[in-house]
A tleap script that builds the chain and sets N, CA, C and O, in Angstrom:
source leaprc.protein.ff14SB
mol = sequence {
  NMET VAL ALA LEU ILE GLY ASP GLY GLY PHE
  MET MET THR VAL SER GLU LEU ALA THR ALA
  VAL GLU GLU ASP VAL ALA VAL LYS ALA VAL
  VAL MET ASN ASN ALA SER LEU GLY MET ILE
  ARG GLN PHE GLN ALA HIE PHE TYR GLY ASN
  VAL ILE TYR ALA ALA ASP TYR SER LYS ALA
  PRO ASN PHE ALA LYS ILE ALA GLU GLY PHE
  GLY VAL GLN SER SER THR VAL GLU ARG PRO
  SER GLU MET GLU ASP ALA LEU ARG GLU MET
  LEU ALA TYR ARG GLY GLY PRO TYR VAL LEU
  GLU VAL ARG THR ASP ARG GLU GLU GLU CYS
  LEU PRO MET THR PRO PRO TRP GLY GLY LYS
  ALA ASP ILE ILE TYR GLY ARG CYS ARG TRP
  LYS GLU VAL GLU ASN GLY GLU VAL ALA GLY
  PHE SER CGLN
}
set mol.1.N position { 0.796 -1.253 0.038 }
set mol.1.CA position { 0.101 -0.004 0.013 }
set mol.1.C position { 0.879 1.251 0.022 }
set mol.1.O position { 1.819 1.422 0.799 }
set mol.2.N position { 0.475 2.161 -0.874 }
set mol.2.CA position { 1.375 3.430 -0.971 }
set mol.2.C position { 0.309 4.591 -0.723 }
set mol.2.O position { -0.723 4.649 -1.392 }
set mol.3.N position { 0.618 5.511 0.280 }
set mol.3.CA position { -0.186 6.711 0.636 }
set mol.3.C position { 0.684 7.816 0.051 }
set mol.3.O position { 1.906 7.817 0.198 }
set mol.4.N position { -0.012 8.799 -0.648 }
set mol.4.CA position { 0.541 10.047 -1.095 }
set mol.4.C position { -0.140 10.958 -0.237 }
set mol.4.O position { -1.356 10.896 -0.059 }
set mol.5.N position { 0.701 11.914 0.372 }
set mol.5.CA position { 0.211 12.862 1.451 }
set mol.5.C position { 1.037 14.082 1.300 }
set mol.5.O position { 2.197 14.078 0.890 }
set mol.6.N position { 0.355 15.138 1.662 }
set mol.6.CA position { 1.123 16.536 1.742 }
set mol.6.C position { 1.779 16.531 3.227 }
set mol.6.O position { 1.481 15.718 4.102 }
set mol.7.N position { 2.653 17.505 3.348 }
set mol.7.CA position { 3.347 17.648 4.609 }
set mol.7.C position { 2.357 18.104 5.710 }
set mol.7.O position { 2.440 17.586 6.824 }
set mol.8.N position { 1.505 18.969 5.471 }
set mol.8.CA position { 0.435 19.256 6.435 }
set mol.8.C position { -0.337 18.067 6.915 }
set mol.8.O position { -0.432 17.792 8.111 }
set mol.9.N position { -0.842 17.425 6.033 }
set mol.9.CA position { -1.696 16.187 6.337 }
set mol.9.C position { -0.751 15.066 7.032 }
set mol.9.O position { -1.271 14.314 7.857 }
set mol.10.N position { 0.612 14.937 6.722 }
set mol.10.CA position { 1.359 14.131 7.427 }
set mol.10.C position { 1.543 14.510 8.779 }
set mol.10.O position { 1.472 13.637 9.645 }
set mol.11.N position { 1.794 15.822 9.116 }
set mol.11.CA position { 1.934 16.260 10.485 }
set mol.11.C position { 0.693 15.977 11.329 }
set mol.11.O position { 0.803 15.811 12.543 }
set mol.12.N position { -0.485 15.920 10.707 }
set mol.12.CA position { -1.634 15.554 11.512 }
set mol.12.C position { -1.753 14.042 11.771 }
set mol.12.O position { -2.542 13.625 12.619 }
set mol.13.N position { -0.979 13.222 11.049 }
set mol.13.CA position { -1.223 11.753 11.125 }
set mol.13.C position { 0.110 11.125 11.561 }
set mol.13.O position { 0.159 9.899 11.665 }
set mol.14.N position { 1.155 11.844 11.816 }
set mol.14.CA position { 2.486 11.154 11.892 }
set mol.14.C position { 2.560 10.053 12.980 }
set mol.14.O position { 3.312 9.085 12.872 }
set mol.15.N position { 1.773 10.249 13.988 }
set mol.15.CA position { 1.669 9.223 15.129 }
set mol.15.C position { 1.232 7.874 14.502 }
set mol.15.O position { 1.480 6.864 15.161 }
set mol.16.N position { 0.647 7.748 13.379 }
set mol.16.CA position { 0.324 6.538 12.865 }
set mol.16.C position { 1.577 5.741 12.436 }
set mol.16.O position { 1.486 4.539 12.187 }
set mol.17.N position { 2.635 6.347 12.358 }
set mol.17.CA position { 3.969 5.585 12.094 }
set mol.17.C position { 4.198 4.657 13.288 }
set mol.17.O position { 4.745 3.576 13.067 }
set mol.18.N position { 3.860 4.953 14.436 }
set mol.18.CA position { 4.057 4.080 15.638 }
set mol.18.C position { 3.058 2.916 15.492 }
set mol.18.O position { 3.397 1.804 15.896 }
set mol.19.N position { 1.890 3.102 14.957 }
set mol.19.CA position { 0.948 1.972 14.824 }
set mol.19.C position { 1.605 1.018 13.666 }
set mol.19.O position { 1.654 -0.202 13.822 }
set mol.20.N position { 2.075 1.625 12.564 }
set mol.20.CA position { 2.559 0.838 11.430 }
set mol.20.C position { 3.792 0.023 11.862 }
set mol.20.O position { 3.988 -1.087 11.368 }
set mol.21.N position { 4.590 0.529 12.735 }
set mol.21.CA position { 5.706 -0.201 13.387 }
set mol.21.C position { 5.243 -1.339 14.314 }
set mol.21.O position { 5.638 -2.500 14.203 }
set mol.22.N position { 4.417 -0.923 15.188 }
set mol.22.CA position { 3.891 -1.925 16.243 }
set mol.22.C position { 3.161 -3.099 15.509 }
set mol.22.O position { 3.335 -4.269 15.851 }
set mol.23.N position { 2.309 -2.717 14.450 }
set mol.23.CA position { 1.660 -3.837 13.798 }
set mol.23.C position { 2.241 -4.495 12.466 }
set mol.23.O position { 1.631 -5.296 11.757 }
set mol.24.N position { 3.558 -4.000 12.250 }
set mol.24.CA position { 4.325 -4.467 11.082 }
set mol.24.C position { 3.528 -4.245 9.701 }
set mol.24.O position { 3.565 -5.107 8.823 }
set mol.25.N position { 2.886 -3.178 9.568 }
set mol.25.CA position { 2.220 -2.743 8.329 }
set mol.25.C position { 3.246 -2.077 7.424 }
set mol.25.O position { 3.799 -1.020 7.729 }
set mol.26.N position { 3.478 -2.761 6.267 }
set mol.26.CA position { 4.472 -2.253 5.308 }
set mol.26.C position { 3.931 -1.140 4.417 }
set mol.26.O position { 4.116 -1.170 3.201 }
set mol.27.N position { 3.261 -0.158 5.023 }
set mol.27.CA position { 2.671 1.029 4.260 }
set mol.27.C position { 3.954 1.858 3.908 }
set mol.27.O position { 4.904 2.047 4.668 }
set mol.28.N position { 3.816 2.326 2.604 }
set mol.28.CA position { 4.847 3.298 2.217 }
set mol.28.C position { 4.139 4.573 2.054 }
set mol.28.O position { 3.037 4.628 1.508 }
set mol.29.N position { 4.777 5.635 2.535 }
set mol.29.CA position { 4.098 7.062 2.497 }
set mol.29.C position { 5.142 8.080 1.750 }
set mol.29.O position { 6.279 8.300 2.169 }
set mol.30.N position { 4.649 8.583 0.738 }
set mol.30.CA position { 5.333 9.509 -0.122 }
set mol.30.C position { 4.791 10.963 0.367 }
set mol.30.O position { 3.678 11.371 0.036 }
set mol.31.N position { 5.628 11.659 1.135 }
set mol.31.CA position { 5.208 12.955 1.801 }
set mol.31.C position { 5.726 14.142 0.849 }
set mol.31.O position { 6.924 14.376 0.692 }
set mol.32.N position { 4.765 14.814 0.273 }
set mol.32.CA position { 5.110 15.923 -0.594 }
set mol.32.C position { 5.326 17.175 0.211 }
set mol.32.O position { 4.379 17.843 0.626 }
set mol.33.N position { 6.541 17.473 0.416 }
set mol.33.CA position { 7.038 18.638 1.371 }
set mol.33.C position { 7.246 19.832 0.584 }
set mol.33.O position { 8.270 19.942 -0.091 }
set mol.34.N position { 6.327 20.774 0.612 }
set mol.34.CA position { 6.471 22.103 0.056 }
set mol.34.C position { 6.677 23.212 1.092 }
set mol.34.O position { 6.677 24.403 0.782 }
set mol.35.N position { 6.850 22.761 2.330 }
set mol.35.CA position { 7.169 23.658 3.424 }
set mol.35.C position { 5.993 24.579 3.610 }
set mol.35.O position { 6.205 25.735 3.976 }
set mol.36.N position { 4.797 24.163 3.389 }
set mol.36.CA position { 3.491 25.023 3.527 }
set mol.36.C position { 2.377 24.088 3.554 }
set mol.36.O position { 2.475 22.898 3.255 }
set mol.37.N position { 1.236 24.719 3.953 }
set mol.37.CA position { -0.003 23.987 3.834 }
set mol.37.C position { -0.516 24.445 2.499 }
set mol.37.O position { -1.186 25.461 2.321 }
set mol.38.N position { -0.102 23.524 1.508 }
set mol.38.CA position { -0.223 23.713 0.158 }
set mol.38.C position { -1.635 24.114 -0.337 }
set mol.38.O position { -1.822 25.097 -1.053 }
set mol.39.N position { -2.588 23.308 0.082 }
set mol.39.CA position { -4.010 23.662 -0.456 }
set mol.39.C position { -4.381 24.966 0.171 }
set mol.39.O position { -4.826 25.861 -0.548 }
set mol.40.N position { -4.229 25.148 1.484 }
set mol.40.CA position { -4.678 26.447 2.113 }
set mol.40.C position { -3.867 27.615 1.326 }
set mol.40.O position { -4.480 28.623 0.977 }
set mol.41.N position { -2.542 27.475 1.063 }
set mol.41.CA position { -1.866 28.516 0.349 }
set mol.41.C position { -2.427 28.745 -1.030 }
set mol.41.O position { -2.557 29.880 -1.489 }
set mol.42.N position { -2.792 27.531 -1.755 }
set mol.42.CA position { -3.258 27.672 -3.054 }
set mol.42.C position { -4.614 28.408 -3.126 }
set mol.42.O position { -4.869 29.213 -4.021 }
set mol.43.N position { -5.546 28.057 -2.042 }
set mol.43.CA position { -6.870 28.579 -2.058 }
set mol.43.C position { -6.685 30.131 -1.737 }
set mol.43.O position { -7.445 30.949 -2.254 }
set mol.44.N position { -5.675 30.516 -0.885 }
set mol.44.CA position { -5.527 32.041 -0.661 }
set mol.44.C position { -4.959 32.686 -1.901 }
set mol.44.O position { -5.292 33.852 -2.110 }
set mol.45.N position { -4.240 32.159 -2.654 }
set mol.45.CA position { -3.495 32.700 -3.782 }
set mol.45.C position { -4.629 32.817 -4.859 }
set mol.45.O position { -4.660 33.811 -5.584 }
set mol.46.N position { -5.495 31.889 -4.968 }
set mol.46.CA position { -6.495 31.987 -6.124 }
set mol.46.C position { -7.792 32.796 -5.838 }
set mol.46.O position { -8.434 33.422 -6.681 }
set mol.47.N position { -8.075 32.682 -4.510 }
set mol.47.CA position { -9.491 33.249 -4.243 }
set mol.47.C position { -9.494 34.464 -3.205 }
set mol.47.O position { -10.501 35.135 -2.978 }
set mol.48.N position { -8.293 34.664 -2.621 }
set mol.48.CA position { -8.216 35.766 -1.613 }
set mol.48.C position { -7.058 36.658 -2.004 }
set mol.48.O position { -6.270 37.021 -1.130 }
set mol.49.N position { -6.912 37.019 -3.212 }
set mol.49.CA position { -6.031 38.153 -3.543 }
set mol.49.C position { -4.572 37.777 -3.458 }
set mol.49.O position { -3.696 38.641 -3.442 }
set mol.50.N position { -4.323 36.530 -3.406 }
set mol.50.CA position { -2.756 36.043 -3.135 }
set mol.50.C position { -2.279 36.571 -1.762 }
set mol.50.O position { -1.077 36.742 -1.560 }
set mol.51.N position { -3.200 36.829 -0.826 }
set mol.51.CA position { -2.785 37.181 0.510 }
set mol.51.C position { -2.584 35.884 1.166 }
set mol.51.O position { -3.558 35.158 1.365 }
set mol.52.N position { -1.257 35.490 1.560 }
set mol.52.CA position { -0.978 34.319 2.166 }
set mol.52.C position { -0.758 34.522 3.556 }
set mol.52.O position { 0.127 35.289 3.934 }
set mol.53.N position { -1.543 33.854 4.411 }
set mol.53.CA position { -1.603 34.011 5.835 }
set mol.53.C position { -1.441 32.606 6.543 }
set mol.53.O position { -2.128 31.650 6.184 }
set mol.54.N position { -0.548 32.514 7.520 }
set mol.54.CA position { -0.273 31.239 8.199 }
set mol.54.C position { -0.396 30.006 7.418 }
set mol.54.O position { -1.059 29.075 7.874 }
set mol.55.N position { 0.223 29.912 6.206 }
set mol.55.CA position { 0.238 28.858 5.360 }
set mol.55.C position { 1.624 28.331 5.160 }
set mol.55.O position { 1.832 27.133 4.967 }
set mol.56.N position { 2.576 29.236 5.207 }
set mol.56.CA position { 3.963 28.797 5.066 }
set mol.56.C position { 4.816 28.577 6.324 }
set mol.56.O position { 4.775 29.339 7.290 }
set mol.57.N position { 5.570 27.516 6.251 }
set mol.57.CA position { 6.588 27.250 7.373 }
set mol.57.C position { 7.832 28.082 7.246 }
set mol.57.O position { 8.358 28.252 6.146 }
set mol.58.N position { 8.331 28.624 8.397 }
set mol.58.CA position { 9.523 29.323 8.280 }
set mol.58.C position { 10.621 28.313 8.527 }
set mol.58.O position { 11.763 28.561 8.139 }
set mol.59.N position { 10.338 27.216 9.138 }
set mol.59.CA position { 11.232 26.065 9.352 }
set mol.59.C position { 10.288 24.853 8.916 }
set mol.59.O position { 9.218 24.686 9.501 }
set mol.60.N position { 10.696 24.007 7.880 }
set mol.60.CA position { 10.104 22.853 7.673 }
set mol.60.C position { 10.615 21.630 8.240 }
set mol.60.O position { 11.816 21.388 8.116 }
set mol.61.N position { 9.834 20.805 8.863 }
set mol.61.CA position { 10.431 19.638 9.550 }
set mol.61.C position { 11.170 18.593 8.519 }
set mol.61.O position { 10.868 18.596 7.326 }
set mol.62.N position { 11.926 17.907 8.931 }
set mol.62.CA position { 12.752 16.938 8.133 }
set mol.62.C position { 11.924 15.630 8.459 }
set mol.62.O position { 12.173 15.003 9.488 }
set mol.63.N position { 10.954 15.226 7.590 }
set mol.63.CA position { 10.164 14.168 7.737 }
set mol.63.C position { 10.977 12.837 7.655 }
set mol.63.O position { 10.625 11.914 8.389 }
set mol.64.N position { 11.974 12.684 6.868 }
set mol.64.CA position { 12.750 11.551 6.904 }
set mol.64.C position { 13.387 11.289 8.332 }
set mol.64.O position { 13.486 10.150 8.789 }
set mol.65.N position { 13.753 12.267 8.912 }
set mol.65.CA position { 14.461 12.017 10.357 }
set mol.65.C position { 13.356 11.764 11.385 }
set mol.65.O position { 13.575 10.998 12.324 }
set mol.66.N position { 12.109 12.414 11.235 }
set mol.66.CA position { 11.100 12.101 12.124 }
set mol.66.C position { 10.674 10.583 11.883 }
set mol.66.O position { 10.406 9.904 12.875 }
set mol.67.N position { 10.605 10.053 10.685 }
set mol.67.CA position { 10.277 8.602 10.435 }
set mol.67.C position { 11.353 7.704 11.148 }
set mol.67.O position { 11.053 6.702 11.799 }
set mol.68.N position { 12.604 8.151 10.965 }
set mol.68.CA position { 13.603 7.336 11.611 }
set mol.68.C position { 13.470 7.296 13.103 }
set mol.68.O position { 13.773 6.281 13.731 }
set mol.69.N position { 13.000 8.434 13.709 }
set mol.69.CA position { 12.648 8.368 15.184 }
set mol.69.C position { 11.648 7.400 15.546 }
set mol.69.O position { 11.699 6.921 16.679 }
set mol.70.N position { 10.743 7.042 14.743 }
set mol.70.CA position { 9.679 5.979 14.898 }
set mol.70.C position { 10.209 4.628 14.508 }
set mol.70.O position { 9.468 3.646 14.544 }
set mol.71.N position { 11.610 4.535 14.096 }
set mol.71.CA position { 12.103 3.219 13.541 }
set mol.71.C position { 11.645 2.841 12.156 }
set mol.71.O position { 11.539 1.656 11.838 }
set mol.72.N position { 11.361 3.866 11.295 }
set mol.72.CA position { 10.861 3.689 10.068 }
set mol.72.C position { 11.962 3.934 8.964 }
set mol.72.O position { 12.663 4.938 9.088 }
set mol.73.N position { 12.142 3.172 7.999 }
set mol.73.CA position { 13.083 3.432 7.022 }
set mol.73.C position { 12.582 4.599 6.191 }
set mol.73.O position { 11.383 4.740 5.954 }
set mol.74.N position { 13.589 5.498 5.719 }
set mol.74.CA position { 13.104 6.695 5.007 }
set mol.74.C position { 14.267 7.156 4.030 }
set mol.74.O position { 15.393 6.668 4.119 }
set mol.75.N position { 13.950 8.077 3.138 }
set mol.75.CA position { 14.804 8.759 2.363 }
set mol.75.C position { 14.215 10.044 1.833 }
set mol.75.O position { 13.024 10.290 2.022 }
set mol.76.N position { 15.067 10.937 1.125 }
set mol.76.CA position { 14.642 12.145 0.851 }
set mol.76.C position { 14.961 12.485 -0.649 }
set mol.76.O position { 16.075 12.243 -1.115 }
set mol.77.N position { 13.973 13.043 -1.381 }
set mol.77.CA position { 14.267 13.476 -2.777 }
set mol.77.C position { 14.220 14.932 -2.823 }
set mol.77.O position { 13.289 15.570 -2.332 }
set mol.78.N position { 15.270 15.486 -3.438 }
set mol.78.CA position { 15.438 16.872 -3.402 }
set mol.78.C position { 15.337 17.449 -4.924 }
set mol.78.O position { 15.091 18.637 -5.129 }
set mol.79.N position { 15.526 16.609 -5.860 }
set mol.79.CA position { 15.534 16.965 -7.207 }
set mol.79.C position { 14.754 15.946 -7.947 }
set mol.79.O position { 14.769 14.761 -7.613 }
set mol.80.N position { 14.006 16.443 -9.047 }
set mol.80.CA position { 13.125 15.552 -9.912 }
set mol.80.C position { 14.062 14.345 -10.487 }
set mol.80.O position { 13.537 13.252 -10.699 }
set mol.81.N position { 15.301 14.525 -10.712 }
set mol.81.CA position { 16.132 13.428 -11.324 }
set mol.81.C position { 16.314 12.387 -10.409 }
set mol.81.O position { 16.651 11.292 -10.860 }
set mol.82.N position { 16.131 12.546 -9.028 }
set mol.82.CA position { 16.360 11.451 -8.094 }
set mol.82.C position { 14.941 10.611 -7.778 }
set mol.82.O position { 14.915 9.630 -7.035 }
set mol.83.N position { 13.958 11.067 -8.352 }
set mol.83.CA position { 12.518 10.551 -7.982 }
set mol.83.C position { 12.497 9.056 -8.483 }
set mol.83.O position { 12.093 8.211 -7.685 }
set mol.84.N position { 12.856 8.705 -9.605 }
set mol.84.CA position { 12.638 7.411 -10.197 }
set mol.84.C position { 13.370 6.289 -9.310 }
set mol.84.O position { 12.799 5.249 -8.982 }
set mol.85.N position { 14.692 6.604 -8.955 }
set mol.85.CA position { 15.443 5.724 -8.188 }
set mol.85.C position { 14.939 5.591 -6.783 }
set mol.85.O position { 14.946 4.501 -6.210 }
set mol.86.N position { 14.470 6.767 -6.188 }
set mol.86.CA position { 13.938 6.737 -4.795 }
set mol.86.C position { 12.584 5.997 -4.820 }
set mol.86.O position { 12.307 5.307 -3.839 }
set mol.87.N position { 11.736 6.072 -5.824 }
set mol.87.CA position { 10.463 5.227 -5.781 }
set mol.87.C position { 10.824 3.765 -5.914 }
set mol.87.O position { 10.196 2.936 -5.254 }
set mol.88.N position { 11.774 3.408 -6.709 }
set mol.88.CA position { 12.277 1.974 -6.900 }
set mol.88.C position { 12.740 1.412 -5.565 }
set mol.88.O position { 12.394 0.316 -5.125 }
set mol.89.N position { 13.550 2.261 -4.970 }
set mol.89.CA position { 14.046 1.896 -3.590 }
set mol.89.C position { 12.975 1.568 -2.713 }
set mol.89.O position { 12.913 0.449 -2.203 }
set mol.90.N position { 12.024 2.558 -2.470 }
set mol.90.CA position { 10.913 2.478 -1.611 }
set mol.90.C position { 10.024 1.213 -1.890 }
set mol.90.O position { 9.721 0.415 -1.004 }
set mol.91.N position { 9.663 1.109 -3.106 }
set mol.91.CA position { 8.746 -0.026 -3.501 }
set mol.91.C position { 9.356 -1.410 -3.338 }
set mol.91.O position { 8.620 -2.381 -3.161 }
set mol.92.N position { 10.778 -1.539 -3.397 }
set mol.92.CA position { 11.609 -2.762 -3.176 }
set mol.92.C position { 11.728 -3.026 -1.712 }
set mol.92.O position { 12.025 -4.177 -1.391 }
set mol.93.N position { 11.532 -2.084 -0.715 }
set mol.93.CA position { 11.871 -2.361 0.544 }
set mol.93.C position { 10.728 -3.223 1.162 }
set mol.93.O position { 9.537 -2.925 1.070 }
set mol.94.N position { 11.217 -4.327 1.803 }
set mol.94.CA position { 10.266 -5.332 2.392 }
set mol.94.C position { 10.408 -5.322 3.915 }
set mol.94.O position { 9.782 -6.192 4.520 }
set mol.95.N position { 11.114 -4.494 4.584 }
set mol.95.CA position { 11.353 -4.534 5.922 }
set mol.95.C position { 10.294 -3.715 6.840 }
set mol.95.O position { 10.568 -3.463 8.013 }
set mol.96.N position { 9.151 -3.339 6.285 }
set mol.96.CA position { 8.223 -2.748 7.077 }
set mol.96.C position { 7.804 -1.428 6.388 }
set mol.96.O position { 7.853 -1.326 5.162 }
set mol.97.N position { 7.359 -0.338 7.251 }
set mol.97.CA position { 6.924 0.867 6.755 }
set mol.97.C position { 8.066 1.633 6.145 }
set mol.97.O position { 9.231 1.337 6.412 }
set mol.98.N position { 7.731 2.667 5.285 }
set mol.98.CA position { 8.916 3.445 4.562 }
set mol.98.C position { 8.180 4.951 4.398 }
set mol.98.O position { 6.988 5.090 4.124 }
set mol.99.N position { 8.974 5.867 4.584 }
set mol.99.CA position { 8.510 7.231 4.404 }
set mol.99.C position { 9.569 7.794 3.373 }
set mol.99.O position { 10.765 7.855 3.656 }
set mol.100.N position { 9.072 8.185 2.206 }
set mol.100.CA position { 9.848 9.040 1.070 }
set mol.100.C position { 9.355 10.526 1.166 }
set mol.100.O position { 8.225 10.907 0.860 }
set mol.101.N position { 10.331 11.268 1.617 }
set mol.101.CA position { 10.011 12.695 1.735 }
set mol.101.C position { 10.492 13.394 0.318 }
set mol.101.O position { 11.645 13.297 -0.103 }
set mol.102.N position { 9.487 14.081 -0.322 }
set mol.102.CA position { 9.819 14.688 -1.689 }
set mol.102.C position { 9.738 16.124 -1.449 }
set mol.102.O position { 8.648 16.670 -1.276 }
set mol.103.N position { 10.820 16.746 -1.431 }
set mol.103.CA position { 10.750 18.136 -1.412 }
set mol.103.C position { 10.253 18.809 -2.676 }
set mol.103.O position { 10.772 18.467 -3.739 }
set mol.104.N position { 9.253 19.778 -2.670 }
set mol.104.CA position { 8.786 20.195 -3.852 }
set mol.104.C position { 8.708 21.778 -3.680 }
set mol.104.O position { 8.760 22.344 -2.588 }
set mol.105.N position { 8.579 22.389 -4.874 }
set mol.105.CA position { 8.447 23.908 -4.884 }
set mol.105.C position { 7.317 24.344 -4.227 }
set mol.105.O position { 6.239 23.789 -4.437 }
set mol.106.N position { 7.436 25.394 -3.351 }
set mol.106.CA position { 6.261 25.978 -2.650 }
set mol.106.C position { 5.128 26.551 -3.556 }
set mol.106.O position { 3.942 26.554 -3.228 }
set mol.107.N position { 5.607 27.023 -4.698 }
set mol.107.CA position { 4.696 27.707 -5.612 }
set mol.107.C position { 4.104 26.659 -6.482 }
set mol.107.O position { 3.214 27.039 -7.243 }
set mol.108.N position { 4.454 25.365 -6.503 }
set mol.108.CA position { 3.764 24.365 -7.273 }
set mol.108.C position { 2.396 24.155 -6.777 }
set mol.108.O position { 2.103 24.081 -5.583 }
set mol.109.N position { 1.508 24.056 -7.841 }
set mol.109.CA position { 0.038 23.923 -7.468 }
set mol.109.C position { -0.356 22.437 -7.553 }
set mol.109.O position { 0.274 21.629 -8.236 }
set mol.110.N position { -1.404 22.139 -6.840 }
set mol.110.CA position { -2.047 20.887 -6.841 }
set mol.110.C position { -3.238 20.984 -7.629 }
set mol.110.O position { -4.270 21.476 -7.173 }
set mol.111.N position { -3.135 20.516 -8.844 }
set mol.111.CA position { -4.309 20.523 -9.823 }
set mol.111.C position { -4.663 19.326 -10.382 }
set mol.111.O position { -3.765 18.516 -10.612 }
set mol.112.N position { -6.015 19.006 -10.696 }
set mol.112.CA position { -7.146 20.116 -10.689 }
set mol.112.C position { -7.537 20.380 -9.338 }
set mol.112.O position { -7.229 19.585 -8.451 }
set mol.113.N position { -8.229 21.487 -9.080 }
set mol.113.CA position { -8.811 21.901 -7.898 }
set mol.113.C position { -10.227 22.545 -8.166 }
set mol.113.O position { -10.513 23.137 -9.206 }
set mol.114.N position { -11.053 22.359 -7.126 }
set mol.114.CA position { -12.399 23.065 -7.197 }
set mol.114.C position { -12.510 24.148 -6.198 }
set mol.114.O position { -12.190 23.969 -5.023 }
set mol.115.N position { -12.955 25.258 -6.647 }
set mol.115.CA position { -13.176 26.399 -5.800 }
set mol.115.C position { -13.972 25.971 -4.671 }
set mol.115.O position { -14.736 25.021 -4.844 }
set mol.116.N position { -13.897 26.591 -3.420 }
set mol.116.CA position { -14.701 26.241 -2.288 }
set mol.116.C position { -16.200 26.326 -2.589 }
set mol.116.O position { -16.991 25.510 -2.116 }
set mol.117.N position { -16.573 27.339 -3.392 }
set mol.117.CA position { -18.051 27.432 -3.661 }
set mol.117.C position { -18.562 26.736 -5.039 }
set mol.117.O position { -19.717 26.837 -5.455 }
set mol.118.N position { -17.528 26.021 -5.674 }
set mol.118.CA position { -17.840 25.566 -6.909 }
set mol.118.C position { -18.247 24.248 -7.033 }
set mol.118.O position { -18.312 23.587 -5.997 }
set mol.119.N position { -18.567 23.672 -8.214 }
set mol.119.CA position { -18.853 22.341 -8.597 }
set mol.119.C position { -18.115 21.812 -9.724 }
set mol.119.O position { -17.050 22.339 -10.047 }
set mol.120.N position { -18.588 20.804 -10.360 }
set mol.120.CA position { -17.808 20.140 -11.449 }
set mol.120.C position { -17.460 21.175 -12.491 }
set mol.120.O position { -16.325 21.205 -12.967 }
set mol.121.N position { -18.376 22.003 -12.850 }
set mol.121.CA position { -18.222 22.934 -14.044 }
set mol.121.C position { -17.183 24.047 -13.621 }
set mol.121.O position { -16.802 24.809 -14.510 }
set mol.122.N position { -16.678 24.210 -12.301 }
set mol.122.CA position { -15.835 25.197 -11.922 }
set mol.122.C position { -14.374 24.701 -11.800 }
set mol.122.O position { -13.501 25.505 -11.471 }
set mol.123.N position { -14.090 23.468 -12.041 }
set mol.123.CA position { -12.754 22.872 -11.641 }
set mol.123.C position { -11.786 23.646 -12.469 }
set mol.123.O position { -11.974 23.989 -13.636 }
set mol.124.N position { -10.650 23.906 -11.686 }
set mol.124.CA position { -9.417 24.516 -12.417 }
set mol.124.C position { -8.460 23.532 -12.743 }
set mol.124.O position { -8.008 22.786 -11.875 }
set mol.125.N position { -8.090 23.466 -14.009 }
set mol.125.CA position { -6.970 22.574 -14.526 }
set mol.125.C position { -5.730 23.209 -14.776 }
set mol.125.O position { -5.652 24.430 -14.915 }
set mol.126.N position { -4.779 22.468 -14.841 }
set mol.126.CA position { -3.431 23.057 -15.278 }
set mol.126.C position { -2.352 21.988 -15.295 }
set mol.126.O position { -2.650 20.800 -15.174 }
set mol.127.N position { -1.191 22.373 -15.435 }
set mol.127.CA position { -0.082 21.441 -15.513 }
set mol.127.C position { 1.040 21.735 -14.495 }
set mol.127.O position { 1.525 22.864 -14.410 }
set mol.128.N position { 1.422 20.768 -13.769 }
set mol.128.CA position { 2.401 20.978 -12.804 }
set mol.128.C position { 3.758 21.392 -13.396 }
set mol.128.O position { 4.043 21.038 -14.540 }
set mol.129.N position { 4.581 22.109 -12.678 }
set mol.129.CA position { 5.873 22.594 -13.310 }
set mol.129.C position { 6.968 22.340 -12.282 }
set mol.129.O position { 7.906 23.137 -12.300 }
set mol.130.N position { 6.994 21.351 -11.387 }
set mol.130.CA position { 8.175 21.078 -10.614 }
set mol.130.C position { 9.423 21.119 -11.399 }
set mol.130.O position { 9.551 20.511 -12.461 }
set mol.131.N position { 10.363 21.863 -10.846 }
set mol.131.CA position { 11.634 22.115 -11.576 }
set mol.131.C position { 12.720 22.312 -10.664 }
set mol.131.O position { 12.577 22.633 -9.485 }
set mol.132.N position { 13.771 22.117 -11.226 }
set mol.132.CA position { 15.125 22.428 -10.541 }
set mol.132.C position { 15.596 23.817 -10.588 }
set mol.132.O position { 15.253 24.528 -11.532 }
set mol.133.N position { 16.275 24.222 -9.749 }
set mol.133.CA position { 16.742 25.651 -9.852 }
set mol.133.C position { 18.291 25.597 -9.672 }
set mol.133.O position { 18.848 24.613 -9.184 }
set mol.134.N position { 18.912 26.642 -10.067 }
set mol.134.CA position { 20.398 26.676 -10.367 }
set mol.134.C position { 21.206 26.147 -9.194 }
set mol.134.O position { 22.097 25.332 -9.436 }
set mol.135.N position { 20.981 26.531 -7.958 }
set mol.135.CA position { 21.763 26.027 -6.797 }
set mol.135.C position { 21.405 24.546 -6.355 }
set mol.135.O position { 21.960 24.038 -5.381 }
set mol.136.N position { 20.547 23.939 -7.037 }
set mol.136.CA position { 20.191 22.503 -6.712 }
set mol.136.C position { 19.249 22.279 -5.711 }
set mol.136.O position { 18.902 21.143 -5.390 }
set mol.137.N position { 18.738 23.474 -5.106 }
set mol.137.CA position { 17.742 23.289 -4.080 }
set mol.137.C position { 16.415 23.528 -4.728 }
set mol.137.O position { 16.338 24.161 -5.781 }
set mol.138.N position { 15.242 22.975 -4.045 }
set mol.138.CA position { 13.819 23.185 -4.493 }
set mol.138.C position { 13.559 24.533 -4.100 }
set mol.138.O position { 13.782 24.896 -2.945 }
set mol.139.N position { 13.056 25.384 -5.063 }
set mol.139.CA position { 12.579 26.681 -4.708 }
set mol.139.C position { 11.579 26.659 -3.595 }
set mol.139.O position { 10.708 25.792 -3.516 }
set mol.140.N position { 11.732 27.679 -2.697 }
set mol.140.CA position { 10.634 27.901 -1.670 }
set mol.140.C position { 10.852 27.116 -0.441 }
set mol.140.O position { 10.106 27.212 0.534 }
set mol.141.N position { 11.930 26.301 -0.498 }
set mol.141.CA position { 12.121 25.206 0.670 }
set mol.141.C position { 13.284 25.775 1.494 }
set mol.141.O position { 14.398 25.944 0.998 }
set mol.142.N position { 12.991 26.061 2.755 }
set mol.142.CA position { 14.237 26.436 3.593 }
set mol.142.C position { 14.137 25.517 4.878 }
set mol.142.O position { 13.067 25.217 5.408 }
set mol.143.N position { 15.314 25.131 5.289 }
set mol.143.CA position { 15.426 24.238 6.358 }
set mol.143.C position { 15.992 24.954 7.656 }
set mol.143.O position { 16.154 24.313 8.694 }
savepdb mol mol.pdb
quit
């Protein structure tokens, strides 16, 4: 089983790693870490005049180290070019739960999305643009 979760959602459920270890559940978690509450940030950007309030972290947690604290195998992806190998490693791991932290651009949007007051006809579509930057760090991420 593979769970895809944002960093905000993972922070709300991180204690479940203890259950996965205790019950030997080999769940794999891919944590998309954009150092913000991405959906909140995106809603504020699109529907509230790009006024971002209480959505960005000044210091983002290191989820791989948190996982290790629970006794869970983990690794971190910082560049798109690392993704394929990291996914292969995670999926091949048979020793229990695994957390793969994927650091992403804070400005990257999660699309499609539906406005809070909208329905199917109001869905906003688009294409993701996760990219590398010159210094090798993912834009918008600070540790």
